[in-house]
C-alpha positions in Angstrom: 121.1 109.2 61.8 118.5 106.9 63.4 114.9 107.9 62.7 114.1 108.6 66.4 116.7 111.4 66.7 115.4 114.9 66.4 117.0 117.9 65.0 120.1 119.3 66.6 122.2 122.4 66.2 125.6 123.7 67.0 126.5 127.4 67.2 130.2 128.1 66.4 130.9 131.4 68.2 133.8 133.5 69.3 135.4 136.8 68.6 135.5 138.3 65.2 138.4 136.7 63.2 138.6 133.4 65.1 137.4 131.4 62.1 133.8 130.7 62.8 132.7 130.8 59.1 135.7 128.7 58.0 135.1 126.0 60.7 131.4 126.0 59.9 132.1 125.4 56.2 134.5 122.6 57.1 132.0 120.9 59.4 129.5 121.1 56.5 132.0 119.3 54.3 132.5 116.5 56.9 128.7 116.1 57.3 128.3 116.0 53.5 131.0 113.3 53.2 129.1 111.3 55.8 125.8 111.8 53.9 124.2 113.6 56.8 121.3 115.9 56.1 122.6 119.3 57.3 122.3 123.1 56.8 125.2 125.5 57.3 124.1 129.0 58.1 126.3 132.0 58.6 124.0 134.0 60.8 125.7 137.3 59.9 124.1 137.1 56.5 120.6 137.0 58.1 121.2 140.4 59.6 123.0 142.3 56.8 120.5 145.0 56.2 119.7 148.6 57.3 116.2 148.9 58.4 116.7 152.6 59.2 115.4 152.3 62.7 118.6 152.6 64.6 116.9 150.9 67.6 119.0 149.0 70.1 118.7 145.3 69.4 117.1 145.7 66.0 119.8 143.6 64.3 119.4 140.7 66.7 115.6 140.8 66.3 116.0 140.7 62.6 118.3 137.7 63.0 115.7 135.8 65.1 112.9 136.5 62.7 114.9 135.4 59.6 116.4 132.4 61.4 113.0 131.1 62.5 111.8 131.1 58.9 115.0 129.6 57.5 115.2 126.8 60.1 111.5 126.1 59.6 112.0 125.7 55.9 115.0 123.4 56.4 113.1 121.3 58.9 110.3 120.8 56.4 112.9 119.6 53.9 114.1 117.0 56.4 117.3 118.7 57.6 118.3 117.5 61.1 121.8 119.0 61.6 122.2 122.7 61.8 125.7 124.3 61.9 125.5 128.0 62.6 128.2 130.7 62.9 127.8 134.0 64.8 129.4 136.0 67.6 127.0 136.4 70.5 127.5 138.9 73.2 125.9 137.1 76.1 123.6 134.3 77.3 120.4 136.2 76.6 121.2 136.4 72.9 121.8 132.6 72.9 118.5 131.9 74.8 116.6 134.1 72.3 118.2 132.2 69.4 117.2 128.8 71.0 113.7 130.0 71.6 113.3 131.3 68.0 114.2 127.9 66.4 113.0 125.4 68.9 116.0 123.1 68.1 118.4 122.0 70.8 121.7 124.0 70.2 125.1 123.3 71.7 127.7 126.1 71.7 131.3 125.8 70.7 133.5 128.9 71.3 136.6 129.1 69.1 139.7 130.9 70.4 142.9 132.2 69.0 145.3 134.9 70.3 144.5 138.5 69.8 147.7 138.7 67.6 146.3 136.1 65.4 142.9 137.8 65.2 144.7 141.0 64.2 146.7 139.2 61.5 143.5 137.6 60.1 141.4 140.7 60.1 144.1 143.0 58.7 144.5 140.7 55.7 140.8 141.4 54.7 140.5 144.5 52.5 136.9 145.4 53.4 136.3 148.5 55.5 134.1 146.6 58.0 137.1 144.5 59.2 138.7 147.4 61.0 135.4 147.8 62.9 135.4 144.1 63.6 139.0 144.4 65.0 138.0 147.3 67.2 134.9 145.5 68.4 136.9 142.3 69.2 139.2 144.3 71.4 136.2 145.9 73.2 134.6 142.5 73.7 137.8 141.1 75.3 138.1 144.1 77.6 134.4 143.8 78.7 134.5 140.0 78.9 131.7 139.6 76.3 131.1 136.5 74.2 132.3 133.9 76.6 131.1 131.9 79.6 128.0 130.3 78.0 129.7 127.8 75.7 129.5 124.0 76.1 133.0 123.5 74.6 136.0 125.7 73.9 138.2 124.8 71.0 141.5 126.5 70.0 141.5 127.3 66.3 145.3 127.3 66.0 145.8 124.3 63.8 144.5 122.9 60.5 140.9 123.7 60.1 140.1 120.0 59.3 141.4 119.0 62.7 139.3 121.7 64.5 136.1 120.7 62.6 136.8 117.0 63.2 137.1 117.6 66.9 133.8 119.4 67.0 131.9 116.9 64.9 133.3 114.1 67.0 132.3 115.8 70.2 128.8 116.3 68.8 128.7 112.6 67.8 127.4 113.6 64.4 129.7 111.9 61.9 130.6 108.3 61.5 133.8 108.7 59.6 135.6 111.3 61.8 
């Protein structure tokens, strides 16, 4: 990357089960092969806690606090490409994320059919996946999680193809 380019981020978003974490990991592999300085961050892990407050929005506020620190540390280490994965409900969550990290972020929403989401989530043995499937259905019914993306990509083909399409669109990798 030329020295005059600043840091950039991409948020891979979409319903639970569309493959956000898998595509994020594949993008990281592509960037690593291109010797890009990157950080891949599954934002769900920055919220996995129980603060005991039960307050509306507490999880998202925890995400923003943790993400600001993590991104700041990566910026100090010279990272300039941020690949993040998380389902966001609406544009206000995206804007608060952007404000927390002060790094330009483009949004890619992954899509697959609801049948495919059900197949993927049912194959996971954790109890939380049934909750994710219920929530995915609720989001579809309410129209949540869409309409604020810069690019929509169908994740219905080999993951390398999906990741390559996204990296090419971003203009981040030389070898894609």
